[in-house]
N, C-alpha and C positions, 0 to 999 in steps of 0.2 A: 356356844362358844363364840365369843366375839371376834370379828375380823379387825385387825389393826393394819393400817397402811402408814408405812413410814416413808416420807418423802423429805429429800434433802434439796430444798429449793435452790440453795446456793450452788449446788453441783449441777443441777438442771440448767440454770441460767449461764454457768460457765461453759457447759457442754454445747449449748446453743450459740454462745458467742464464739467458741472454737470453731464449730461448723461454719459460721458466717466467715470468720477469718480465713479458714482453709479455702473456702469458695473464692474469696477475693484474691488470695494468694495464687490459686490455679489460674484465675483470669489474668492476673498481672503477668505470670510466667509465660502464659501462651502468647500474650502480646509481645513480650520481650523476645521470646523465641522466634516469632514469625517476623518481627521487625516492623510490624504494622500496627497502627492504632486501633484499626478496625479488624477484628478477627472473624467475626460473624455478624449477621445482620442485627442481632440483639444489642450489639455494643452501640451502634449509631445508625439507625435506619435512614436518616436524612443523609448522612455521610456516604452510606452505601448507594443510595440513589444517585448522588452527585457524581461519585466514582464511577458508576456504571454509565451515565451520560457522557462523562469525559472519556471513558474508554471507547465507547460507541463513536463518539466524534473522532477520536484519534484514528480509529479503523477507517471511518469514511474518508478522513483526509489522506490516509495512506492508499486507499483505492483510487481517489481522485488524482493523486500523484501519479500512480501507475497508468491511469487512463491518459493523463497529460503526456507522459513519457511515450506511450504507445502512439498517440496522435502525432507527436513531434517525429517520432521514427517514420511513421507513414508519410509525413509532409516532406522529409528529406528524401525518401525514396522517390516520391513523385517529382520533386525537384531535380534529382539525378536523371530521372526518364525525360524530362523536359529539356534538360541541357543536352542530352544526347540527341533528342529530336531536333533541336536547334542546330546542332553541328551537322547532322544529315541534311538538314535543309540548306545550310550555308554551303556544303559541299555540292549539293545539286544546283544551286544557283551558279556557283563557280564552273561546274561541268557545262552548264547551259550556256554560259559566256564563252567557254572555250570552244564549244561546238559551233557557235555562230561566227567565230574568227575565221576569216576568209583565207587566212594562211595555212590552215590546217588541212591535212590530206584526208582522203576518204577512210584510210585505215585508223587514223587518229579519231576521226568522228565516230567510227564503228566502236572503238574502244570506250570513248565517252559514253555511248549509248548503252553499252553493256554495263558500265558502272552505274549510270543513272537508273537503269532498269533494276539493278541489284539493290540500289538504295531504296527505290520504291516499295520493296517487299519487306 
């Protein structure tokens, strides 16, 4: 008994074309739904690499900005400390001048000394 194979080559070609069209449609729909030209690395390997480098550079810039902000806060704090120290030194200098004034009584000089000693600590 002979075996006969019937093949409809036109239907096979049409089926292959339909499968390819469906694959391209799915790819287009995934791009549209994500809003991105590159959905996965297979779409554009070079584009993915560039995007990753830009993302890394953006993150580094964000970290650098945070570091600069922290440094600025530290410097502002140190500036306030130095200003306070300068005010204390000015007051100590003023107390020294008042202490040397010959018209001041011993009670006044004792009070100046107490304040001066408190400012030293």
